[in-house]
N, C-alpha and C positions, 0 to 999 in steps of 0.2 A: 481394325477400326476402333476397338474398345479403348486401347491406350490413348489414341488421338482424341476420342470423345472425353476421356478423363482430363486430358490436357486442356481441352476447350472449356470444360466446367471450371477448372482451376483459374484459367484466364478470366472467365466471366465473373468469378468471385472477386478477383483482384480489381477488375474494372468497376464492379458494383461498389466495392469499398472506396475506391478513388472517387467515384461519382458522388457518393454520399459525403465525402470530405469536401468536395467542391461546393456542395450545397451549403455547408457551414461557412465556407470562405465567402460566399455571397452575403451571408448574414454579417460576417465580420467586416466586409467592405462597406456595407450599408451603415453599420454602426459607426465605423471610423469616419466615413464621409459626413454623416449627420453630426457627429461630435465635433469634427473640425469646423463645419459650417457654423454651428452654434457658438463655439469659442471665438471664431473670427467676428461674428456679428455682435456678440455680447461684450467681448473684451478687446476687440481689435487686435487679436493675436492669431498667428498662424504658424504652421510648421511644415517646412518642405519635406521633412521625413515622413510626416503623416500623409501628405499629399502623394508622395511617391509610393508609400506602402499600399495606398488605394490602387494605384496603377499596377503594382506588383501582384496584388491579390486578384485584380480583374484579369491580368494575363494568366495567372494560375488557373482561374476558372475556365477560361477559354481554351488553354492548351491541355490541361489535365482532363477536362470534361469531354474531349472529342471521342475517346474510346468508349466512354459510357454512353454517349449519344449514339454511337454505332451499335452498341449492344442493344439499346432500347429502340433502334430503328427510327430515331427522331431526326436523322439527317434528311436533306432535301431529296425527295423523289417526285417524279411526275406521275402521281397516283392515278390520274384519269387515263393514262396510257398503260401503266404497269398492271392496273386492275383488269384490263382487257386481255392480258397475256395469260398463258397457262402457268401452272405452278412450276413446272420443270423449266420453262423458258425464263421465268423470273429468276430462278436459282442459277441458271446458266449465265444470265447477264451479270449477276453478282459475282460469280466465279471469275469471269473474264475481267470484270471491273477491278476486283481485288488484285488479281495477278498482273494486269496490264497497266492499271492506273494507280491504285492505292499503294502497293508495295514499292514501286519505283519512286513515287512522290515522297513517301516517308523516308526512303533511303537517301534521296537527294537532300531533303530537309535536314536530316541528321548530319550528313557529311558536310553540308555547308555551314551549319550552325555550331557544330562541335568546336572548331578552331576559335570562334569568337568567345565561347564559354571558357575554354582553356586559357586564352590570352587574358581575359578579365580576371580569372581565378588566380593565375600566377602573378599578375601585376597588382592585384588588389585594387582594381579599378573602382573608383568612387564617383558618384554623381558630382557634376560641376556646380550644382546648386548648393547654397549654404545650408548645412545641416542635412544634406542629402545622404542617401544610403549607398551601400556597396552594390555593385552591378551584377556580379557573377551569379547570384541566385536567380535573378530574372532571366539572364541569358541561358542558364541551365534548364529553365522550364521549357525552352523551345525544343531541344533534342529529346528531352524526357517526354514531352507531349507527343512528339512524332513516334517515339518508341512505344508508348502506350497504345497509340492508335494502330500502329503496325501489329502489335501483339493481339489486339482485339480483332484486327483483320484476319490474322491466322485462325483465331477461334471461329470467326464467321465462315471462313473458307472450309474449315473442317465440318461445320454444321451443314453447309450447302452440299458438300460432297457426300456426306452421310445420307442426306435426303435423296440425292440423285442416284446413289447406289442401293437405296432401299434399307439403309441401316439407321435411319433416324427420321424424326418428324420434320415437317416443313415449318421452320421457325418463322418464315415470312408470313405464314398464315395464322400464327399463334396470336391470340387476342391481345396479349400483353405487349407484343412487339409491333403492333400496328400503329402507324402514326395517327394523330388526331384527324388529319385530312382524309386518310384512308377510311377511318371509321365513319366520318361524316359522309363521305361519298357512298359508302355501303348503306348508310341509313337512307340517303336520298334515293338510291337505286331500289331499295326495299319499298319505300313509300310509292315510288312511281309504279313498281310492279303491282302493289296492292291496289292502286287507283285503276290500273288497266284491268285487273281481275274484277274489280267492282263494276266497271263499265260493261263487262260481258255478262 
């Protein structure tokens, strides 16, 4: 199990690095969008290239940030249900979800999108808008995003199995991986328990 946990830590490091990169891309998108709007209003000038780079950067944030979101447990969960389940049950649900849903979904996404990326790359496809950008980089973000998400899924699978076999902690219970909703629900439950204890 030790080599697999080392692989998991390596994947987590890569996902963290990519996640931090996407945060800078959000800043870049905001600055480009604001600059383009100011130039359009002040000088009645605009650039299709600048408009398209905003879309490209937004696509990059969305696609490349998915693995980081999985690492930080910020994806959608039905917390008011999952919080009622035992730690082992929650981890088993994740194992089944990763194997039955996530891996097939990512595999299908990669296999469907790769031909579009290769066709755009070999043909040098360019946007039909005047001054538009080449298309293959944004097409390439789709299979890359799915690959990064699948890679993080492997890391999460290793961590869930490590916990279930007694070889690692329950990362779903780690404070840094709890979603905001889960933390809020725990605070409400604690307040309700304190109120009940006070009434007694």
